[in-house]
N, C-alpha and C positions, 0 to 999 in steps of 0.2 A: 179834752184835747186831742189835736193833731200834729204828729210829728212828720215830720218830711226831710230826706235825705237827699240833698241836692247835691250833683257831679257836675262841672264845668271841664270841660276841654277847653284848652289854652294852646295858641303857641308859644308860650313863654319857654323860653331857652334855660332860666332858674327860676330856682325857687322864689328868690327876691324879686324877679320879674312877676311872678305868680302871687304874689301878696301884695302888691302893686295892683294888679286886678282885682284881689279880692276886696283891697280896701275900697273901690269905686265900688264894687258890685253891692258891698256892707251900707255905702252909703243911700240906695234905692230900696235899701230892704226895711218891712216894717218892724222886723224883729234883728236881735242882736245873732249871728251864727256861732253854734255852739258845736264841741267834736271837729273843729278843721286840722282836717289833715293833706299832705299835697305828696302828690307821686308823680314823677316821671324821670325824663330826662332831657339832657341840651338837644338829643336828635327828633324825636318826636312832641317835645315838649311837654307842659305839667298838667295835671289833672289836680282841680281842687275840689275837696267832697269836705262835708260840712252838713250838721241839721239845723233847720228851724223849725220853732215850737210855735203853734198858736195855741194860746191857752183861753182869751177872752172871748164870748160870745159860743153862739149855738154854732153848727156844723156848716152850716147854710153859709154864717156870717164868716167862717174860718176858708170856707172855701173860698168864697168871694175874697178874701184878705190876700190866699193863693194865690188868686186868678191876677190883682192885683200886682202885687210883686212881681208873677212871671211878666208881665206886659212891658213894665220896666225895663226888662231886661233883653226880653226877646219878642219878635212875632212870627205867628204862622205854627202856632203850637201845635203837636197833633196829642190829644188827650185821652185816652181810656179811665176804663173803670170809674163811672161816674159814680156809683157807690164803692162801699168801700170794698179794697184799697185802690186811690186813684194813684194815675202817675202820668207823666207828661215830656215832650222832646221836644227840640228844637233846633234847627241851623240855624235859625237866621238872627242871630244876636244883634243887639243893638249898642254891645261894648264891644269897642275893637280889640283883637286878642285872643277875645274869647269867640272859640268857633263852633260850639256845640253848648248843650245846657239839655241835664235832665233830672227829673225828680223823680221821687217814689214815697209812697205814704206807708208810712212805717205803724206797726200797731203798737200799743204806750207803751208796752214792756220793751220797747225797741228793736225787736226782733225785724229781720226781713222780708218784707212784703214783696211777690213779683213782680218784676216790672212787665211792661209790653213785651220788652225784647227775649225773654225768656219763657214764653209763650206757657 
């Protein structure tokens, strides 16, 4: 099983507008987001955080599905950690209103895995 924590940075000035963006993203993903959380304000925009669980297939198949989901949402991804844990970041969103996207692989117990930004 592969568990990923996604964070979307938006220019949505309200949680209601951020929810609209999440609904657009939800239609593109291969599985349903879990543990959705909104944070932000009307000045800096809202962040949307959620988890995706890839349960089927080998690790290679799960990685392929992750990359396919990522490609639907953005391009020019920066990827790190080809082995475990992996992470990715892009500021080239295909969804208007989302300014930046990032994801991090978590261990199966849901503990935080270091992202490339945390060194």
